[in-house]
C-alpha positions as CSV (number, residue, x, y, z in Angstrom):
1,X,0.0,0.0,0.0
2,X,2.9,2.4,0.6
3,X,4.1,2.0,-3.0
4,X,0.8,3.3,-4.3
5,X,1.2,6.4,-2.2
6,X,4.7,7.0,-3.5
7,X,3.7,6.9,-7.1
8,X,0.6,8.9,-6.8
9,X,0.9,12.5,-8.4
10,X,0.9,15.4,-6.0
11,X,-2.0,17.9,-6.1
12,X,-1.4,21.3,-7.7
13,X,-0.3,23.8,-5.1
14,X,-1.7,27.4,-5.1
15,X,1.8,28.8,-5.5
16,X,2.1,26.9,-8.8
17,X,-1.2,28.4,-10.0
18,X,-0.2,31.9,-8.9
19,X,3.1,31.8,-10.7
20,X,1.2,30.6,-13.9
21,X,-1.3,33.4,-13.8
22,X,1.3,36.1,-12.9
23,X,3.4,35.5,-16.2
24,X,3.0,38.4,-18.6
25,X,2.5,37.8,-22.3
26,X,2.9,40.4,-25.0
27,X,-0.4,41.6,-26.7
28,X,-3.3,43.8,-26.0
29,X,-4.9,44.0,-22.6
30,X,-8.7,44.3,-22.6
31,X,-10.9,44.8,-19.8
32,X,-13.4,41.9,-19.6
33,X,-16.3,44.4,-19.4
34,X,-15.4,45.7,-23.0
35,X,-15.1,42.0,-24.2
36,X,-18.7,41.3,-23.1
37,X,-20.2,44.7,-23.8
38,X,-19.3,44.8,-27.4
39,X,-21.1,41.6,-28.6
40,X,-24.1,42.6,-26.3
41,X,-24.2,46.0,-27.9
42,X,-24.2,44.5,-31.4
43,X,-26.9,42.2,-30.6
44,X,-29.1,45.1,-29.2
45,X,-28.3,47.1,-32.2
46,X,-29.3,44.4,-34.5
47,X,-32.6,43.8,-32.8
48,X,-33.2,47.7,-32.7
49,X,-32.6,47.9,-36.6
50,X,-34.7,44.9,-37.2
51,X,-37.7,46.3,-35.3
52,X,-37.4,49.9,-36.8
53,X,-36.5,49.0,-40.4
54,X,-38.4,45.8,-41.2
55,X,-41.9,47.1,-40.4
């Protein structure tokens, strides 16, 4: 039974996860609010145009 415990993988530690998310990569930084609001705005605009122009 002790051989099974030695071969089992260790759980991910929080320090390893923090190091992963702290790595900076090159590229654009966008606020999540912008990423969500642009598609929602396009959907609302599409519905408004459909209601106003199709009738």
